[in-house]
N, C-alpha and C positions, 0 to 999 in steps of 0.2 A: 454471512453476508453473501449476497448474490454477486456473481462476477460474470463477465462476458467471455465467451470463447472466441477463437479467432474469426468466427463468422458473425460475431455480434449477438449471438443468442445468449440469453440469461441461463446461467448454470450454477449449481451448487457444487463446490469442491470440498472434500473432506479435509480436516485438519492434517491428517497424515499425508494426503496428496500435496498439500501446500508445503509442509515441512520437507518432503522428498524433493519437490520442485526447487525449493531454495537450496537445499543441500547439493542437488545436481548442478545448479547454476554456479555454485561457489567452488565445486571441485572439478567440474568438467573443463577440458581443454578447449571446448567450443566457445564461440562468442555468443553473446546474449541472443542475437537474432536466430542462431541455429538452435539454441536451447528451447526457445519458445515455439519454434516450428516443430521440433521433436515432440514436445509435450502438448502441442495443439492448444496453447493458451495465449491470451493477449499479453502484450508487453506490460500494460498497466497492471495486470494481475501480479506478474512476477515482481515488479518494482514495489507494489504495495506489500506483498508478502515479505519481501526482503526487509522493508522498513519495520514490519511487525516482528521479525525474527530476531531473537536475542539468545545466544548461548543454547541453542537447540530447543528453545521454548518460544512460543508466540506471546507477544505482548497484547493484552486486551485493552481496548479503549472504549470510552463511553460513547454510546450511540446518541446522536443528536437528531431530533425530529425537526426538519425544516419544511414549513408548510407553504411558504411563499418565496419562490426562487425568482429573483429579479433577473439575474444573469449568472450563468455558471462558468463563463470564461474567466480563466485565471485561478480557479479553485485548486488545480493540481500544482501550479506554480507556487501558490500560497502555502500549500501543504509542504512542498519541498523546502521552501525558504524557512518555514516554521520549524521543520525538523532539523535543519542545519543550525538554526539559531538555538534550538533546544539542546542539541548536542554540545554546543559551545558554552551555554549560559545556565543550564539547569542541572540538577543534581543526579538525574538518572535517565536512562533511555526511556523508561515508562513516562516520566514527566515530559520529556521531549516529544514523545508520540502524542500524548494528551494535548500538548500545546499546539502541535501541528494540525491535529484533527479539528480542534476548536477554531484555529485561525482560518482553516480552509473553508469552513462553513459559515463564517461571519458574513452577515449581510449589512452593507452600508446603505443607510436611507437618507 
């Protein structure tokens, strides 16, 4: 998945880099703002990678093709709420992530 760096440029990050970034953010005494500045990554990347990170492994989710975007406002909020709901009501972190991804891409017509 492409991600943006701190300057808004599209960039590919290796799985190893993502894992290291999450591990660093969880073990560092620095606050999140300092960690993302040190790693030169966007806040949204670290948050998304943390959501995917489970017991030193990344959770993989289904890729959805969305061809007609009406409005993307609220997609991140919907993902966050879907993840919280999933953690509370579903059987596994994988199911919670799948639910959150599907909910965040849902288009109301």
